[in-house]
N, C-alpha and C positions, 0 to 999 in steps of 0.2 A: 653226473648229470646235473645235479642240484646245485653243484658249486659253479658249473658253467652258467646255468640260467640266474643264479644270484649276481655274478659279475657282468652277465649281460644287462640285467635290469640295472646295475650300477652304472655301467658304460652308458646306457641310454640316458639316464639321468645327468651324468657328466656332460653328454653329447649336446643334450638340450641346452645347457648353460654355454657351451663352446660355440653351437649355432648362433645363438643369440647375439653374443659378442662379435662373431665374424659377420653376421648380417649388417650390424651397424657400421662395421669398418668397410664393409663391400659396397654398401649403399654410398658412403661419402667418397669413396675411390672411384666407383663407377660413375658418379655425377660430376664430381669436381677435380678428380685425378689427385686427390689430396692423400698421400699416406699418413692417416692421422695417429701418430704413435700415442698421442694424448688419450686415445679412447680407453687405453688400460685405466688412466686415471679416472674416467668417467665411470666406470666399472666399480673402482674402489669407492668413489665418492657415493655411489648408489647404495651400497652396502653400510657406509657409515651413516647415511641419512637414515635408513630403516633402523640402524641400532639405535639412534638418537631418538627417534620417534617411539620406538618400543620401550627404551628404558628411562628416558628423561620425561617423556609426555604420556606414558602408559597407553599409548594408541594400540588399536588392534593390528594384528600382523597385515591384514587386507590394507587397511587405511594407512599403514607405515610403507607399504610397496607403492601405493597410489600416490602418496605425498612425495615418495622418492622419484617416481615417474615424471611427475610435474616438475620437481626441482631440476631434475637433470636434463628435462627437455628445454627449460629456460637457460640452463647453463650451457648447454651443446649450442644452442642458437646464439648464445652471448659470445662463445668461442669463435663461431664464424664471423659474427659481425665486427667483433673487436680485434681479430687478429688477422683470419685467414682472408677477409675481405681485402684488407690492406695490402695483401701480398699478390693479388692478381695481376697476371701479367708478367711476374717474376719467374724465375727458374725454379723448378721443383725443390731443389736444395734448400731454399729459402722456407719452403712450406714444412720441409722435414725438420729442420732446425727448430723452427717456431713449434712445431708440435712436440719435440723432445724437451724443449723448453717448458711447455705448459705441463708436459709430464711430470718433470722435476719439482715445479713450481707447486702443483696441487699435491704431490706426495710430501713435500716440504710443510706445506699448510697443515695437512691431515697430521704430521708429525709433531708440529708446534701445538696443534689443539688437543689430540688425544694422547700424543706420546707414542713412542715404538711398541708399546704393549699390545699382545695378542688380546682380542676381546671375542668373546662368545656372545652370539646373537640369541635370544630366546625364541622360540617358536611353540605355539599352540598345538601344532601337528607333529606330537612326539609319540605317537602311538605306532605299532606294527601291525601290518596286515600280512597274513600267510596266505600264499596262493600257489598251489602246485608244489608245496613244500619249500617255496621260497619265500624268506622273510623281507617284506618291503616297508620300509618306514613311511609315514604319511607324507613326510616332507618331501621325499623323493618322489612319490606320486604326484604331489602338488607340483614339484618343478617339472615334471614330464607333462602334465596337462596344461600346466599355465603357460610352458613355452610353445606347445602346440597350438593353443588358441592365439597367443600372441602372433606366431608365424602365419597362421590362417588369417587373422587380423590384418596383418601386413601385406598378405597377398590380396586381399580384398581392397585394401587402400590403394595398392599400385596399379590394380587392373579394373578397378570398378568406379574411381572417384577421379575428378578434374585433377586435383592435386597429384595422384598417382601417375596419371597420363603425362602430366607436366614434367614430373620426375624422370618418366622413361625417356621422354623426347628430349630432354636435356642431357640425358646419358648416353644418348644416340649421337646428337649433334648440338652442341651448345650454341653455335652461332645460328645455326637453322631454327633452333627453338626461339631465339631471340627475335629472328626475322619474322616469325609467325605470331609475335606479340606476346610471347610468355614472359614473365618478369623473373628473369634468371638469378637475380640476386635474393627475391623472395624464395625463389625454389632451393636455392643453396642454404639460405637459413632454415627452411622447413626441413632440409634433409638432415642437417646437423642436430636439429631439434629431435627428429625421430631417432637418429643414431643414439642421442643421450638418453632417450627413453628406453631403447632397447638394451642399453648398457645398465640402465637402473634395474630394470625387469631381472637380468641375469645376475647383478649383484645382489639383489634382494632376495632372490630364490636360494642362491648358493650360501649366502652368509650364515644359515643356521647349521649347516653342514660341515662348513670350514671356518677356521678363525679370520676375524678381520683385523687388518693391520695395514700401515700406509703403503707399503711396497707389494701389496697383493695384485696390483694391475700389471707388473712388469712381466711376469712369466704367462700370464693369460694373454697379453697383447703380442708377444712372440708367437704363441700357440695360434693365436687367431690370423697373424700373417701367414703362417704356414696353411692354415685351412683355406685363407683366400687364394692363395697360390696353387694349392691342391685343387680347389673346385674350379677355379678360372677366374682371373682378376675382374671383379666388377660383376660376378654372377651370384645371384640370389639363390637359386636352386643349388649351385656348386657350394655356397657357403653352408647351406644347411647339411647337404650330404656330406661335406668334407669333415664338419664338426662331429656327426656321429662317427664317421669312420675312424678319425683320430682317436676319439674317446673309448670306442670299442678296443682299438688296437693297443691302446695305452693300458686299459683295464685288464685284458686278456694276457698281454706281456707281463704285467705286474703279477698276475696269479700264477701263470705257468711257467715263466722263466725267472724274472727277479724284479723286484720293485724298482731298483736302480736303473734296471734296462729300460722300463718304461719311459723314463724321463728323455730317452734318446730316440724313442719312436717318431716324435714329431719331426725332428730334424732329419732322422732317416728317410721319412717319407718325403720330405722337402726334395732332398737330394734325388731320391728314385724319380719323383715326378718331373722335377727339372730336367733329367736325361732323358726319360722316355717319352714325356708328352709335357713340353714346357708352357703350353697354353692352358694347361689344366683340363680337368674332367668335362667341363662344360664351356661352351663359347661363352664370350664377354657378353655381357648385357643385363639390366636389371629386369 
């Protein structure tokens, strides 16, 4: 039972990161119908910004994360303004190719700057808390708490602010939103900025638990797409639930079956969902 609880906590921590990454991806897809493969590169960049702030500037972990959020929000908004805005009216294939190009460009840039070396990110939250016989690292507790706070903040932004209502309106009907006076280009830019900020939070939180390297965004973006499809394309609740379900399935499979098998769980779930419920667990909609 202790082993189960231990792995359950580990799965919740991993699921928190998966959900944050999937949230940014599903926001962009739900609002702009852009399959942003470059979102994985934003996650990687967020981890590197925190690493640089901690190791080169001696910033505190919280300050490093805050800087990462700001930098990646700007980078996400710039991505929309410089690349995807120019592809309005084009076929989805153009956006997919552009997103893949951005992914490889950002990975190559990180490789040139920091090299292919795996890097460890320091954290002041290196203690261990024991609860009901389960040993939980302080960093994992921070991951869970910070992710929940971020998700609640996103919910309040979407449901209680004018910006959030504009995003929801555009997700439902872009032409209708334009007709009622919503600046759709501004909303698109803000959506990408929010997406980048979510990726930065996820990358900064997981960085001390995993090694940071230029290609770390490739696997996470594949799993994020599985989560988005599992939860329902464009569904925020679906992205959150899908992230936790996938992480728990991987963690339990790795513990009780085989670690190698756990890596197949995501794609097994994808096939299962596409066969049984192609629309996902939730209906589409931010």
